[in-house]
C-alpha positions, 0 to 999 in steps of 0.5 A, spaced: 500 500 500 502 507 498 500 513 502 499 517 496 498 517 488 504 516 484 508 523 483 511 525 477 518 523 479 515 516 479 513 516 472 519 519 470 523 513 473 519 508 470 520 511 463 527 512 464 528 505 467 525 501 461 530 505 457 525 508 453 526 515 455 532 519 457 532 526 462 526 528 466 520 528 461 515 532 463 509 528 465 505 532 470 499 533 465 499 525 464 499 524 471 493 528 473 489 525 467 491 518 469 488 519 476 482 522 473 481 517 468 482 512 474 477 515 478 472 516 473 472 509 470 472 506 477 466 510 480 470 512 486 471 520 487 475 520 490 479 514 490 484 516 495 480 518 501 480 525 503 486 528 508 481 531 513 475 528 516 469 532 515 461 532 516 456 530 511 449 531 511 444 525 509 436 524 509 434 518 513 432 512 509 425 513 506 424 506 508 427 500 512 433 501 516 439 502 511 442 508 509 446 507 503 452 512 501 454 512 494 460 516 495 463 511 499 467 512 506 474 510 507 473 512 515 467 513 519 468 516 526 461 519 528 454 518 526 448 523 529 441 523 527 435 527 529 440 533 527 436 540 525 437 547 525 436 548 533 438 541 535 445 537 535 441 531 535 443 524 538 450 522 537 450 514 536 455 509 538 457 504 533 455 496 534 450 499 539 446 504 535 448 502 528 453 498 524 457 500 518 456 496 511 459 492 508 462 488 514 469 487 515 470 492 510 477 494 512 479 487 511 477 486 504 480 493 503 473 496 501 470 502 503 463 503 507 457 504 503 452 503 508 449 504 515 444 499 518 441 503 524 438 499 530 435 505 533 430 510 530 433 515 525 427 519 523 427 526 522 427 531 516 432 532 510 439 532 512 438 530 519 443 524 519 450 527 519 456 522 518 463 524 520 469 521 516 473 521 510 470 520 503 474 515 498 475 508 497 481 507 502 486 511 506 492 508 502 492 506 494 493 499 493 499 497 490 496 494 483 492 501 483 498 505 484 502 501 479 496 502 474 496 509 474 503 510 474 504 506 468 498 509 464 501 516 465 507 513 462 503 510 456 500 517 455 507 521 455 510 516 450 504 517 446 504 524 446 511 525 445 512 520 439 505 518 437 503 511 436 506 510 429 513 513 432 513 508 438 516 502 433 523 506 432 527 511 436 526 518 435 528 524 439 523 529 440 522 535 446 525 532 452 524 524 450 528 519 447 523 514 445 527 507 443 524 501 439 519 497 443 515 503 446 509 500 443 509 494 446 510 497 453 504 502 452 500 496 450 502 492 456 501 498 461 494 500 458 492 492 460 495 493 467 491 499 467 484 496 465 485 490 469 486 495 475 480 499 473 476 492 473 478 490 480 476 496 483 470 498 479 464 500 483 458 495 483 451 498 483 446 494 486 
């Protein structure tokens, strides 16, 4: 697990380490695009949890006792119900007043996507308050980290040389593209697609 997304130097090291590039290619835009693409395709925005916990408002369940959290929470540190403009409501205790779903989310490296209440949570619009960090996880799984770095590298190669030029060496801008580049791009994009499939949000 990585504490953060790849940074530009990680992508540069990947490019130079394969012998496909020399120097310090500019990859900032490609890295941002790869992260945004990963979050868009998996459906988790953000994927890497927010750095600071915040409190979010939800309507109580329209029926039943389960409240679904489509954005996903990597951590939940507080739940209150019955909150209104003139009342702070009632703070609930996990495993006594409610449970987080799915069970064993941390062990499965999955976010919390729901809460099941054991007590009444009736109230008006926005009367349920949840404090935590939105996102898939507080760290980036190794396969996701590598996929994002490789996707950024493939975008950088394609930007500088173009698909046709990847079969032979070409000096362009801050990159020297050598033979075999097209094979790396294909393999890196396959890795990216596999990681997206692993972490894609399943809508039920």
